[in-house]
N, C-alpha and C positions, 0 to 999 in steps of 0.2 A: 470546639473548646472542650475542656475536660468536663466530665459529668458533675452532678451536684455533690456536695460534701457528704461525708459518711452518715450523717443523721437524716438525710433526705430520702424519701421513698424511691427515687430514681438514681440513687448513688451508683457510681461506676459506669453509667451509660453516657456516651458522648451527646452533647447538645449542639445542633447545627447553628451556625451563626451566619446570617444573611444580611447584606447591606440593603437598605431600602432607599427610597427616593427622598426628595425634600419633604420637610414637615412643616405644617402650618402651626407655628408656636401658639398663636392666639387661640386657635381651635383646641389645641391640647390643654391649655390652661382652662378654657371653658368646660371641657369634658371632665378633666381631672379635679378641677376646683382648687388647685393649689399653685402657688408661685414660689413655694419654698424650695430651696436647694441647700444641701449640706455639703460643702466642700471638704474632702478628706486629705487630698494631696495635690501638690503642684511640683513638677519635676522638670528640670532642664534636660532637653534632649542631649544625648552624648555628643552630637556634632555641633551643638550650640545654635542650631537654626530655629529653635522655638522651644515650646514647653508642652508637656502633657499634664492634664489635671483630671480629677475624677472625684466622685462622691456619690451621694444618694439623695432621695427625696421620698415624699409620701409616707406610707406606713412601714417603711423598711424594706419594701419589695422592689423599689425602683432604684436604678443605678444609672450613672452617666459617665461618659468619657469625653474629653474635648482636647483638640489639638489647637494650640495657640501659636501665632507667629512670634518672632523674636521681640516684637514690640507689644506682645500680649493681645494682639488682635485675634479674633476668632477665625479659625480656618475651617473647622468642622466640629460637630458635636453629635454624639450617639447616645440616645436615651433608650434604656431597656427597662420595660415595665416589670419584668420578673427576674431580674438578675441579682437583686440585692445591691447595696451600696459597694462601690469600688473603694478600697482603702489604701492601695499602694501600687507601685509599678517598679519594675527593674528592667534592664535592657540586656539583651543578648545580641550584640551586633546591631543590626537594623530592625530587630524584632523587639517590640515592647510587650512585656508580660505583665498583665494586670491581675490583681488579686482582689476578690470581693470579701465581704465579711464572713463568708462560709469557707474561705480558703480555696474557692474554685479559681482557676486561672483561665484567662483569655489571652491568646497570643495573636498579635497583629503585626504584619510585616509593613513597616512604615515606608518602605519603598514602593508599595502598591500605589499607583496613581490616584486611586480613590481616597487614600489615607495620607497622601503627601501634604 
């Protein structure tokens, strides 16, 4: 993904993005001490097969992205503790381009089986 925004000390340096395994949500809530989530967007996928949504939580450092089915059922969720909140998405074919509140972009190929 693109590096941090212009005002960040690591500006211009790429940030690796790795998919992890399943997460124990109850444990995360216990460790972080919060159950608050601030949704910022929900967007219909271009092919109409579902939705993408995203937002943030915590003290402004956490962000999340989620893919929902056409019936709004949860397909997957990605929680990032140091991403800042995601505030929007646009599509370039099968690639979703998410933007956080620092205007950093994360591109995900939604044809990847892990993200479908």
